Every structure is written in structure tokens, then in C-alpha cells.
Backbone as a printed PyTorch tensor [residue, N CA C, xyz], in Angstrom:
tensor([[[  1.1760,  -1.2070,  -0.0220],
         [  0.3000,  -0.0320,   0.4460],
         [  0.8810,   1.5950,  -0.0450]],

        [[  0.3620,   1.8900,  -0.7900],
         [  1.3260,   3.1380,  -0.8790],
         [  0.7980,   4.1880,  -0.0960]],

        [[  1.7300,   5.2920,   0.3250],
         [  1.3520,   6.0930,   1.5630],
         [  0.0660,   6.9430,   1.0280]],

        [[ -0.2170,   7.3980,  -0.0700],
         [ -1.1960,   8.2280,  -0.4560],
         [ -2.6020,   6.9050,  -0.2530]],

        [[ -2.2090,   6.1750,  -0.6190],
         [ -3.4240,   5.0830,   0.1330],
         [ -3.3750,   4.9380,   0.8540]],

        [[ -2.2460,   4.9130,   1.7590],
         [ -2.8170,   4.8470,   3.4840],
         [ -3.3880,   6.3700,   4.0200]],

        [[ -3.2950,   6.8420,   3.4720],
         [ -3.7330,   8.7620,   4.1820],
         [ -5.3590,   8.4620,   3.3990]],

        [[ -5.7780,   7.8310,   2.1160],
         [ -6.6910,   8.0360,   1.9990],
         [ -7.4910,   7.1790,   2.7270]],

        [[ -7.1000,   6.1500,   2.6140],
         [ -8.0550,   5.1340,   3.9300],
         [ -7.9170,   5.4710,   5.5050]],

        [[ -6.8840,   6.0680,   5.6790],
         [ -6.9450,   6.2120,   6.8830],
         [ -7.8050,   7.3270,   7.5010]],

        [[ -7.9040,   8.6400,   5.9670],
         [ -8.4150,   9.8690,   6.3580],
         [-10.4330,   9.5110,   6.1570]],

        [[-10.6730,   8.4690,   5.5030],
         [-12.2680,   7.6690,   5.1700],
         [-12.6010,   7.0140,   6.3810]],

        [[-11.3010,   6.4780,   7.0490],
         [-12.4120,   5.9110,   8.3780],
         [-11.8160,   6.9670,   9.7140]],

        [[-11.1310,   8.0100,   9.2740],
         [-12.0340,   8.7960,  10.3740],
         [-12.9250,   9.2500,  10.0930]],

        [[-13.3040,   9.8070,   8.9810],
         [-14.5920,  10.2610,   8.4610],
         [-15.9870,   9.8340,   8.9620]],

        [[-15.8870,   8.0140,   8.7200],
         [-16.5800,   7.4930,   8.6710],
         [-16.9930,   7.3820,  10.6660]],

        [[-15.8750,   7.2630,  11.5310],
         [-16.1260,   7.5730,  13.3140],
         [-17.1000,   8.6920,  13.6060]],

        [[-16.5600,   9.8780,  12.4080],
         [-16.8240,  11.2880,  13.4290],
         [-18.4660,  11.1890,  12.7370]],

        [[-18.7860,  10.0440,  12.1790],
         [-20.7430,  10.0220,  12.0480],
         [-21.2240,  10.1130,  12.9620]],

        [[-20.7840,   9.1550,  14.1480],
         [-21.0440,   8.5310,  14.9610],
         [-20.8650,   9.7020,  16.5170]],

        [[-20.2480,  10.5720,  16.3180],
         [-20.0570,  11.1620,  17.6570],
         [-20.9110,  12.5240,  17.7340]],

        [[-20.8480,  11.9540,  19.7010],
         [-21.7930,  13.1980,  19.5530],
         [-21.9490,  14.6560,  19.2020]],

        [[-20.3940,  14.8480,  19.6350],
         [-20.6540,  16.0240,  19.6680],
         [-19.7330,  16.7390,  17.8920]],

        [[-20.4010,  16.6020,  16.5510],
         [-20.3280,  16.1910,  15.5220],
         [-21.2920,  16.8830,  14.8940]],

        [[-21.2190,  18.1410,  14.9250],
         [-22.4810,  19.0970,  14.5050],
         [-22.8820,  18.8410,  13.3680]],

        [[-22.1940,  18.1600,  11.9590],
         [-22.9200,  18.0540,  10.6700],
         [-22.7020,  16.3100,  10.3760]],

        [[-22.9880,  15.5540,  11.0470],
         [-22.5460,  14.2130,  10.6730],
         [-22.6390,  13.8360,   9.3200]],

        [[-23.5990,  14.1380,   8.4530],
         [-23.8810,  13.6830,   7.1430],
         [-23.0070,  14.3170,   6.2460]],

        [[-22.0680,  15.1210,   6.5440],
         [-21.0120,  15.1230,   5.9030],
         [-19.9680,  14.5650,   5.4310]],

        [[-19.2220,  13.9930,   4.6250],
         [-18.5560,  12.5250,   4.5400],
         [-17.4830,  12.5370,   3.2950]],

        [[-16.6590,  14.0970,   3.1820],
         [-15.6620,  14.2060,   2.5190],
         [-15.3820,  15.4370,   2.1880]],

        [[-14.2690,  15.6010,   1.6010],
         [-13.3970,  16.9310,   1.0770],
         [-12.2000,  16.8340,   0.3650]],

        [[-11.1220,  17.8140,   0.9840],
         [ -9.6760,  17.4790,   0.0930],
         [ -9.1410,  17.8260,   2.4100]],

        [[ -7.8880,  16.7530,   1.5070],
         [ -7.3160,  17.0410,   2.4540],
         [ -5.5370,  17.3280,   1.8030]],

        [[ -4.9210,  18.4840,   2.2090],
         [ -3.6780,  18.9170,   2.5270],
         [ -2.4810,  18.5930,   2.8510]],

        [[ -1.7130,  17.7320,   2.8310],
         [ -0.7500,  17.3650,   3.8810],
         [  0.8230,  18.0670,   3.0210]],

        [[  1.3340,  18.6380,   4.2040],
         [  3.3890,  19.2100,   3.7980],
         [  3.6930,  18.2260,   5.0120]],

        [[  4.8040,  17.6180,   4.4680],
         [  5.2650,  17.2830,   4.9450],
         [  6.9840,  17.9420,   5.1700]],

        [[  7.6980,  18.0600,   6.3270],
         [  9.3820,  18.9200,   6.0530],
         [  9.1860,  19.8230,   5.5940]],

        [[  7.7440,  20.6590,   6.2020],
         [  8.2280,  21.9770,   5.2200],
         [  7.6980,  22.6000,   4.0250]],

        [[  6.8750,  21.4670,   3.4500],
         [  5.8560,  21.7570,   2.4520],
         [  7.3280,  21.0580,   1.2530]],

        [[  8.3980,  20.0880,   1.7380],
         [  8.9360,  19.7420,   0.9410],
         [  8.5060,  18.8760,  -0.1770]],

        [[  7.4520,  18.3430,   0.8210],
         [  6.6360,  17.0490,   0.3620],
         [  5.2030,  17.3780,   0.3430]],

        [[  4.4690,  17.8100,  -0.7300],
         [  3.0450,  18.0330,  -0.5740],
         [  2.1100,  16.9990,  -1.5530]],

        [[  1.0960,  16.7480,  -0.3020],
         [ -0.3270,  16.4380,  -1.2220],
         [ -1.3460,  16.4750,  -1.3270]],

        [[ -2.1700,  16.6290,  -2.0420],
         [ -3.3050,  17.1240,  -2.0850],
         [ -4.4020,  16.2070,  -2.7760]],

        [[ -5.2630,  15.8240,  -1.5000],
         [ -5.9370,  14.4810,  -1.6400],
         [ -7.4640,  14.8590,  -1.8130]],

        [[ -8.1740,  14.2450,  -2.4550],
         [ -9.8750,  14.1630,  -2.8650],
         [-10.5270,  13.1100,  -1.7980]],

        [[-10.9440,  13.0650,  -0.6460],
         [-11.3290,  12.0090,  -0.0550],
         [-12.5790,  12.2720,   0.2290]],

        [[-13.4220,  11.1390,   0.1100],
         [-14.5880,  10.9550,   0.5960],
         [-15.5250,  10.9410,  -0.1600]],

        [[-16.9830,  11.1590,  -0.1180],
         [-17.9820,  11.4160,  -0.7860],
         [-18.6080,  13.4290,  -0.2220]],

        [[-18.7340,  14.1740,  -1.0160],
         [-19.1210,  15.4430,  -1.1150],
         [-19.8470,  15.7440,  -2.2860]],

        [[-20.5530,  17.3040,  -1.8200],
         [-20.9980,  17.9450,  -2.7020],
         [-20.1680,  18.6810,  -3.9230]],

        [[-20.0350,  17.4520,  -4.7950],
         [-19.1440,  18.0900,  -5.8020],
         [-19.0360,  19.3520,  -6.4650]],

        [[-20.3950,  20.2320,  -6.1750],
         [-20.8250,  21.8000,  -6.4300],
         [-19.2320,  22.6240,  -5.4540]],

        [[-19.2890,  21.5510,  -4.3820],
         [-17.9970,  22.5140,  -3.6680],
         [-16.7210,  22.1870,  -3.8380]],

        [[-17.0180,  21.7200,  -4.8650],
         [-15.0390,  20.6040,  -5.2580],
         [-14.0250,  21.7580,  -4.5450]],

        [[-14.0480,  23.0340,  -5.9150],
         [-12.9460,  24.1330,  -5.5350],
         [-13.1530,  24.9070,  -3.9820]],

        [[-13.8640,  24.9360,  -3.7390],
         [-14.1750,  25.6650,  -2.4900],
         [-12.7120,  24.8280,  -1.6760]],

        [[-13.1830,  23.5160,  -1.4910],
         [-13.2370,  23.1810,  -0.5000],
         [-11.2990,  22.6820,  -0.4610]],

        [[-11.0310,  22.3520,  -1.8370],
         [ -9.6410,  22.3960,  -2.3190],
         [ -9.1880,  23.3090,  -1.9350]],

        [[ -9.1730,  24.8040,  -2.5470],
         [ -8.8920,  26.1180,  -2.3480],
         [ -8.6030,  26.0520,  -0.2530]],

        [[ -9.8410,  26.0170,   0.3930],
         [-10.1630,  26.3680,   1.7560],
         [ -9.2110,  24.8770,   2.5370]],

        [[ -8.6270,  24.1080,   2.0090],
         [ -7.9270,  23.1830,   2.5680],
         [ -6.1660,  23.6930,   2.3920]],

        [[ -5.9950,  24.2510,   0.9980],
         [ -5.0570,  24.4420,   0.8850],
         [ -4.4630,  26.0490,   1.7310]],

        [[ -5.5140,  26.1570,   2.2020],
         [ -5.3180,  27.9020,   2.2190],
         [ -4.6440,  27.8950,   4.0300]],

        [[ -5.8800,  26.8340,   4.6040],
         [ -5.3280,  27.0160,   5.6690],
         [ -4.2200,  26.2920,   6.0550]],

        [[ -3.7150,  25.2870,   4.7360],
         [ -2.1170,  24.9320,   5.5110],
         [ -1.0700,  25.5860,   4.9940]],

        [[ -1.2840,  26.5100,   4.2450],
         [ -0.2530,  27.2400,   3.5320],
         [ -0.3100,  28.2050,   4.4960]],

        [[ -1.6240,  29.2390,   5.0460],
         [ -1.6060,  30.1230,   6.2860],
         [ -1.0460,  29.6000,   7.5210]],

        [[ -1.4020,  28.5170,   8.1610],
         [ -0.8190,  27.6510,   9.6230],
         [  0.6350,  27.9790,   8.9930]],

        [[  1.1670,  27.5490,   8.3720],
         [  2.7430,  27.1860,   7.8150],
         [  3.4900,  28.7060,   7.5750]],

        [[  3.3510,  30.0060,   7.0510],
         [  3.4290,  30.5250,   6.9840],
         [  3.3840,  31.3970,   8.7330]],

        [[  2.1800,  30.8550,   9.6350],
         [  2.2790,  31.8950,  10.7230],
         [  3.5600,  31.5590,  11.5750]],

        [[  3.6870,  29.5360,  11.1040],
         [  4.4060,  29.2220,  12.1760],
         [  5.7380,  29.4970,  11.7220]],

        [[  6.1130,  29.9220,  10.2470],
         [  7.5440,  30.3120,  10.2490],
         [  7.6050,  31.9230,  10.6840]],

        [[  7.0530,  32.8720,  11.2200],
         [  6.7290,  34.0140,  12.0250],
         [  6.8410,  33.3140,  13.2670]],

        [[  5.8570,  32.4830,  13.9950],
         [  6.0170,  32.4050,  15.4890],
         [  5.3920,  30.8910,  15.7250]],

        [[  7.0130,  30.3170,  16.1900],
         [  6.8990,  28.3710,  16.2870],
         [  5.4220,  27.6420,  17.4500]],

        [[  4.6940,  28.6790,  17.9200],
         [  3.8200,  28.8400,  18.6460],
         [  2.1560,  28.3950,  17.9620]],

        [[  2.5710,  29.0430,  16.7540],
         [  1.0810,  28.7440,  15.5920],
         [  1.2850,  26.8490,  15.6880]],

        [[  0.2550,  26.6990,  15.9740],
         [  0.0430,  25.0360,  15.6720],
         [ -1.6210,  24.6830,  15.5230]],

        [[ -2.3280,  25.7300,  15.3840],
         [ -3.4020,  25.5830,  15.0140],
         [ -4.1100,  26.7920,  13.8230]],

        [[ -5.1040,  26.6430,  12.2920],
         [ -5.5230,  27.6170,  11.5670],
         [ -6.5650,  28.4410,  12.5340]],

        [[ -6.8850,  27.8410,  13.6690],
         [ -7.9630,  28.2450,  14.8460],
         [ -7.0770,  29.7380,  15.2520]],

        [[ -5.8850,  29.5000,  15.7490],
         [ -5.2190,  30.9680,  16.0740],
         [ -5.7640,  31.9800,  14.9820]],

        [[ -5.4400,  31.7690,  13.7580],
         [ -6.0210,  32.9550,  12.8170],
         [ -6.8910,  32.5450,  12.0660]],

        [[ -8.1210,  32.5660,  12.7560],
         [ -9.1710,  32.2740,  12.2060],
         [-10.5170,  33.1070,  11.9700]],

        [[-10.8360,  34.5540,  11.1900],
         [-11.4770,  35.1500,  10.9530],
         [-12.4540,  34.3850,   9.6670]],

        [[-13.6660,  34.1700,  10.1950],
         [-14.6080,  33.6500,   8.9140],
         [-15.2060,  34.7640,   8.3410]],

        [[-15.4420,  36.1620,   8.7820],
         [-15.7550,  37.1190,   7.7090],
         [-14.5360,  37.3300,   6.3690]],

        [[-13.5960,  36.4110,   6.0320],
         [-12.6530,  36.9950,   5.2600],
         [-12.2650,  34.9880,   4.7790]],

        [[-13.0890,  34.1140,   5.2830],
         [-13.0760,  33.0670,   4.3180],
         [-11.9920,  32.2080,   5.4110]],

        [[-11.6660,  32.8610,   6.4270],
         [-10.0570,  31.6430,   6.9460],
         [-11.2510,  31.1880,   8.7450]],

        [[-10.6880,  29.7430,   7.8430],
         [-11.5090,  28.6950,   8.9170],
         [-10.3390,  28.1680,   9.6480]],

        [[-10.5640,  27.0760,  10.4920],
         [-10.0130,  26.1800,  11.0780],
         [ -9.9940,  24.6010,  10.6440]],

        [[ -9.4600,  24.2830,  11.0980],
         [ -9.3090,  22.8720,  10.5320],
         [ -7.7700,  22.0330,   9.5530]],

        [[ -6.9340,  22.9770,  10.2440],
         [ -5.4030,  22.7540,   9.9650],
         [ -4.5910,  22.6300,  11.2880]],

        [[ -3.5730,  21.6870,  11.7280],
         [ -2.6190,  21.4570,  12.4650],
         [ -1.4410,  21.4850,  11.7880]],

        [[ -0.1480,  21.7220,  13.1030],
         [  1.0180,  21.8760,  12.7120],
         [  2.0110,  21.4000,  13.6350]],

        [[  3.1620,  20.6030,  13.2790],
         [  3.5220,  20.2300,  14.3020],
         [  5.3210,  20.2290,  13.8360]],

        [[  6.2180,  20.8150,  14.4120],
         [  7.1490,  20.9010,  14.2240],
         [  8.3730,  20.3830,  15.0380]],

        [[  9.4150,  19.9020,  14.5620],
         [  9.8430,  18.9830,  14.6220],
         [ 11.6770,  19.8390,  14.6890]],

        [[ 12.6590,  19.1680,  15.1280],
         [ 14.4760,  19.5680,  14.2970],
         [ 14.8320,  18.3040,  13.3890]],

        [[ 15.2320,  19.1350,  12.3040],
         [ 16.0840,  17.9660,  11.6490],
         [ 17.1920,  18.4430,  10.9740]],

        [[ 17.9250,  17.5360,  11.6070],
         [ 19.3370,  18.0050,  11.4830],
         [ 19.9960,  19.2310,  11.9550]],

        [[ 18.9650,  19.6080,  12.8020],
         [ 19.4110,  20.6960,  14.0310],
         [ 18.7000,  21.8470,  13.4470]],

        [[ 17.9400,  21.7760,  12.1770],
         [ 17.1790,  22.8290,  11.2690],
         [ 15.9840,  22.4610,  11.8040]],

        [[ 14.7820,  23.9610,  12.2760],
         [ 13.6850,  23.6560,  12.7610],
         [ 12.8880,  23.4050,  11.1560]],

        [[ 11.6090,  22.5910,  11.4640],
         [ 11.1680,  22.0130,  10.3680],
         [  9.5140,  21.6540,  10.7780]],

        [[  8.3400,  20.9480,   9.7940],
         [  7.3680,  21.2820,  10.0450],
         [  6.4590,  20.4150,   9.5630]],

        [[  5.5390,  19.4100,   9.8400],
         [  4.4590,  18.5870,   8.9740],
         [  2.7300,  19.5920,   9.4460]],

        [[  2.2360,  19.4400,   8.1380],
         [  1.2200,  20.5580,   8.3980],
         [ -0.0820,  18.9370,   7.6310]],

        [[ -1.1540,  19.2460,   8.4320],
         [ -2.2510,  18.2020,   7.7600],
         [ -3.4250,  19.5160,   7.9640]],

        [[ -4.3260,  19.2540,   6.9000],
         [ -5.3180,  20.3100,   6.7030],
         [ -6.6810,  19.6390,   6.0180]],

        [[ -7.4700,  19.8230,   6.4540],
         [ -8.8350,  19.0930,   5.6980],
         [ -9.7740,  20.3720,   5.3670]],

        [[-10.2380,  20.2640,   4.8810],
         [-11.7420,  20.9100,   4.3080],
         [-13.0010,  20.0760,   3.8670]],

        [[-14.1400,  20.4400,   3.9680],
         [-15.4750,  20.0960,   3.6740],
         [-16.2270,  18.9890,   4.8170]],

        [[-15.2100,  18.9540,   5.5820],
         [-16.8320,  18.9900,   6.9310],
         [-16.8140,  19.8210,   8.0160]],

        [[-17.3530,  20.0680,   9.2880],
         [-17.5390,  21.1230,   9.8580],
         [-16.0650,  21.0150,  10.3530]],

        [[-15.7180,  22.9090,  10.6690],
         [-13.9660,  23.0610,  10.9140],
         [-13.9710,  22.1490,  12.1240]],

        [[-14.3140,  21.8640,  13.4910],
         [-13.8530,  21.0720,  13.9950],
         [-13.7780,  19.3950,  13.7090]],

        [[-14.0980,  19.1540,  12.5610],
         [-14.2430,  17.3190,  12.5190],
         [-13.1320,  17.8820,  11.2570]],

        [[-13.3150,  18.8420,  10.4130],
         [-11.7370,  19.0320,   9.4960],
         [-10.6970,  18.9020,  10.2970]],

        [[-10.4910,  19.6310,  11.8260],
         [ -9.8130,  19.4250,  12.5480],
         [ -9.6790,  18.4710,  13.0680]],

        [[-10.2230,  17.8400,  13.7990],
         [-10.0390,  15.8920,  14.3250],
         [ -9.1970,  15.2530,  12.8940]],

        [[-10.1250,  15.2430,  11.9450],
         [ -9.4040,  14.4490,  10.7930],
         [ -8.2390,  14.1740,  10.7530]],

        [[ -7.4650,  15.8410,  11.0440],
         [ -6.1160,  16.6010,  10.4670],
         [ -5.2110,  15.8550,  11.2730]],

        [[ -5.3370,  16.0850,  12.3670],
         [ -4.8420,  15.6400,  14.3570],
         [ -4.8780,  14.1530,  13.9530]],

        [[ -5.9890,  13.4410,  14.1340],
         [ -6.2800,  11.6830,  14.0970],
         [ -5.3050,  11.1890,  12.9470]],

        [[ -5.0840,  11.9950,  11.5830],
         [ -3.8670,  11.7360,  10.6910],
         [ -2.2870,  11.7560,  11.1330]],

        [[ -2.3100,  12.7130,  11.4140],
         [ -0.9650,  13.1320,  12.0950],
         [ -0.3590,  12.0400,  13.6310]],

        [[ -1.3420,  11.9800,  13.9000],
         [ -1.1820,  11.3110,  15.3880],
         [ -0.6180,   9.6180,  14.8500]],

        [[ -1.7760,   9.1370,  13.5560],
         [ -1.8990,   7.2940,  13.0650],
         [ -0.4770,   7.2300,  12.7410]],

        [[  0.2830,   8.4090,  12.2060],
         [  1.3750,   8.5370,  11.1220],
         [  2.7840,   8.6960,  12.0970]],

        [[  2.3720,   8.9930,  13.4810],
         [  3.3010,   8.8200,  14.4550],
         [  3.8710,  10.4270,  14.4150]],

        [[  3.7950,  11.5530,  13.9230],
         [  3.8170,  12.7360,  13.6980],
         [  3.3910,  13.7630,  14.9460]],

        [[  2.7470,  13.3530,  15.6310],
         [  1.6810,  13.9930,  16.6170],
         [  1.6650,  13.2020,  18.3750]],

        [[  1.3850,  13.7340,  19.1650],
         [  1.4770,  12.9710,  20.1710],
         [  0.1580,  13.5970,  21.2730]],

        [[  0.0390,  13.1080,  22.5500],
         [ -0.7440,  13.2730,  23.2480],
         [ -0.8800,  15.0070,  23.4290]],

        [[  0.6650,  15.3250,  24.2760],
         [  0.8650,  16.5510,  24.4860],
         [  0.2310,  17.3410,  23.4480]],

        [[  0.6280,  17.0840,  22.0870],
         [  0.0990,  18.3860,  20.8540],
         [ -1.2460,  17.8670,  20.9470]],

        [[ -2.4110,  16.9010,  21.3050],
         [ -3.2650,  16.7350,  21.1900],
         [ -4.5770,  17.7070,  22.4010]],

        [[ -3.5310,  17.9530,  23.4490],
         [ -3.8010,  18.8060,  24.8410],
         [ -3.9500,  20.6200,  24.2260]],

        [[ -2.7200,  20.6340,  23.3900],
         [ -2.1020,  22.3250,  22.9810],
         [ -3.7210,  22.1800,  21.9260]],

        [[ -4.0970,  21.6500,  21.0370],
         [ -4.5730,  22.2400,  20.3050],
         [ -6.7200,  21.9940,  20.7020]],

        [[ -6.4420,  21.0250,  21.2610],
         [ -7.8080,  20.9240,  21.5940],
         [ -8.0200,  22.2730,  22.6490]],

        [[ -7.3020,  22.5110,  23.3870],
         [ -7.1310,  24.0680,  24.2450],
         [ -7.1230,  25.0710,  23.3440]],

        [[ -6.3570,  25.2880,  22.4040],
         [ -6.6820,  26.5330,  21.5900],
         [ -8.0010,  26.3310,  20.7320]],

        [[ -8.8200,  25.1790,  20.3210],
         [ -9.8820,  25.2920,  19.1380],
         [-11.1370,  24.8890,  20.2010]],

        [[-10.8110,  24.4100,  21.1500],
         [-12.0900,  23.9870,  22.1320],
         [-12.6640,  23.0680,  21.0900]],

        [[-11.7630,  21.9950,  20.7200],
         [-12.9190,  20.7490,  20.2190],
         [-12.7870,  19.8820,  20.7120]],

        [[-14.0890,  19.2800,  21.0780],
         [-14.4850,  18.6700,  21.2430],
         [-15.0750,  17.5560,  20.1430]],

        [[-14.6700,  17.4350,  19.1440],
         [-15.0250,  16.7000,  18.2150],
         [-13.5700,  15.8640,  18.4510]],

        [[-12.4640,  16.3640,  18.4440],
         [-11.5360,  15.5900,  18.0030],
         [-10.8330,  15.1970,  19.7640]],

        [[-11.5160,  15.5190,  21.0950],
         [-11.2880,  15.2170,  21.8160],
         [-12.2740,  13.5820,  22.2860]],

        [[-13.4570,  13.9960,  21.7750],
         [-14.2880,  12.4310,  21.3670],
         [-13.6280,  11.1570,  20.7930]],

        [[-13.2490,  11.7160,  19.1910],
         [-12.5030,  11.1430,  18.0920],
         [-10.8200,  10.5670,  19.1270]],

        [[-10.7150,  11.0070,  19.6520],
         [ -9.3060,  10.9510,  20.3100],
         [ -9.4680,   9.4740,  21.3670]],

        [[-10.4020,   9.7520,  22.0370],
         [-10.8330,   8.6800,  22.8860],
         [-11.2100,   7.2190,  22.4170]],

        [[-12.4880,   7.6940,  21.9010],
         [-12.8370,   6.4480,  21.0230],
         [-11.7180,   5.5820,  20.0730]],

        [[-10.9890,   5.9580,  19.8280],
         [ -9.8060,   5.3620,  18.8810],
         [ -8.8390,   4.7540,  19.8320]],

        [[ -8.3920,   5.4700,  20.8970],
         [ -7.4220,   4.9280,  21.2600],
         [ -8.1790,   3.3470,  21.8590]]])
């Protein structure tokens, strides 16, 4: 199984799990776009995931990439930036749903970014985080920080269910 296949399969499984979560306000939503930037976007993946309103395809694609790149740009200025909720501004179409995990690579700061768009913002963020967690790129300390920033009950509930 390729890395891309694993991302798609895992993202779909988290979307499926999200449908049964009490805190998920839009359980009928079942897909969208995933943007992943690994090692400071040296490796970038943009993937169509699940089933969604095809008329919103360009919107979900644009928002998924915008969240990822905004968060990465924020992190370059301030390494405390770990969630797109920190610069969320609905009035100018800046939404939550992306998470970032910094690390050192041969003594140089780098990061991995996961962003989803197509569900509701909290579920987008939950799927993004759980993908990183599944790939061992995030940990429970990251979970605590991110849920504190976004007050994300969907993520907390999903994490408990998947443990």
C-alpha cells in the first residue's frame, strides 16, 4: 500500500468514525480535500477524500490549501502557531481545520502540516490531527495544546474512541 493510499484509507476511516460522534454537528458530511505538507512542504499531497457535494469541490480544495499554507506561514513567524484556529477569521474565509507539528531535522526547524476541508471546522481539525497521530507525527501533548486552542470536543471524543 502506498503512502497516498494509506492517507486516503485512514482519512476515510476517521470520517466514518466522526459520523457517530455526539459532538459532530454535521455528521452527514462525508468528504472533502486533504492537504498534507511534510518536512516544511518539501513533500506536498493534495487528495480528494470521501463523498461530498461536487459543486463545492473548488471551495474545499481552496480552503484546504489556504488553511495549510496560512498555518505554515504563521509558524515561520511564530513557532507557537500550531492550529489554523489561531488566525481564524470567518468574515474573510479563514477557517479552522489545519494543524502543524514542528520538529528539528538535523538541527534545523521544520514541520508537518495537515489540513482538511469539507466537514465542519472541528471535524476537519479532528481528521487532520488523527491522521498525524496515526502516522506518529503527533502525540497526546499536541492533542492537549490543539484542543485548548480550538476547544475541539470532536477531536477529544474521536481520540478517546480511537484509543
